C-alpha positions, 0 to 999 in steps of 0.5 A: 275338362269337362262341360260342367267346369268349362260353364262354371268357369265361364259364368266366373269370367262374366262375374269377375266383369260385372257390376260394382254396386254398393252391398247390404254388410254384415252389420245392419248399419253399411260398414266401409271395408278397408284397402284390398291387397291389390291396393283397391277399395273393396266393397262392402260384403254381405253377412250372408256371404262372410258367414258362408266363407267361414262356414266353409273354411272352418269345415274345410280346415278341418276335413284336411286335418283330420284327414291327416290324422286319420291316414297315419293313424287309421287301422282300416286300409280303406279308412286310411286313403279316404283320410289322405284323400280328404287331405289331397282333394280338400286343399286346393279349393280350400286355398281357391276359396281364401283367395278370393276371402283375401282378395274381399277383406273377408275375415279367414279362420285362424284355428279350428272351430271348438266344435271342430277342435272338440272333435280332434280332441275325441279322435285322439283319444281314441285308437284301433278300429274305434278310431276308424269308426269314429273318423267315419262318423266325423266325416259324414257328417260334416260332408252333409253339412258341407253339400248342404252348405253349397246347396244354398249357392247353387241353382236348383234347377237341374240339381235334382236331375244332377243327383239323380244322374250321378247316382245312376252311374256310381250303380253302373245303370245306363245314363248319358253320354259322356259330355251330355251330364247335367251341369252345376251351376252357380245360384244367380246374383246381382253382387260380384263378390257373391257370385265368385263365390256361388261360383266356387261353390257350384264348381267343388259340390260334385266332388263333395256330394261324391266324397259323401256318398263315399263316407257313408258306404265306408261308415256303413260297412264298419258300423256292420263289422262285429266290434268284438 
């Protein structure tokens, strides 16, 4: 287990034992939550947490569904493997976020958002190399959104240094010794629900950043190929 993951787990453990104060609700007035799955009354959830979970859920659900489509229909082997990776890599963290949502009475999307539904329909109408290019272009854009969203929930103190270190590693340049990498830490919060969500964001960020880098490289390679 990496130092980064150990730090995130430690933060999450502290959060679970943290304070239980009342928080700003999704609406302008105070809104009381119902009884949670564990039979205990849930605190109010901030609008920011509610919207963040919805946006992350919608994006990840689309990545999984369209990744499955790419794994089945892509003609380029690299695109096919990347589609399968999106299914495999996004399913566990999506399930983890779903558990956080369920434990705090946060509504979970029951179907694809309209923009992702339209993207699926558009991809369904394409075949061959055209499908591959459209799928990778979508994957780059959705991962840009994911990375940007996750960065809103992580501590910015060492983020630039972490990115520089990652880029150095990806380019094969001299880097820090294994185990001495810069850690991705959640943005601090006194709100225990917010902190759980932030800890999740910090834990998944490195993989999502790596997916974005890989998607951009594959997309650029496909665009460089002749189309006829």
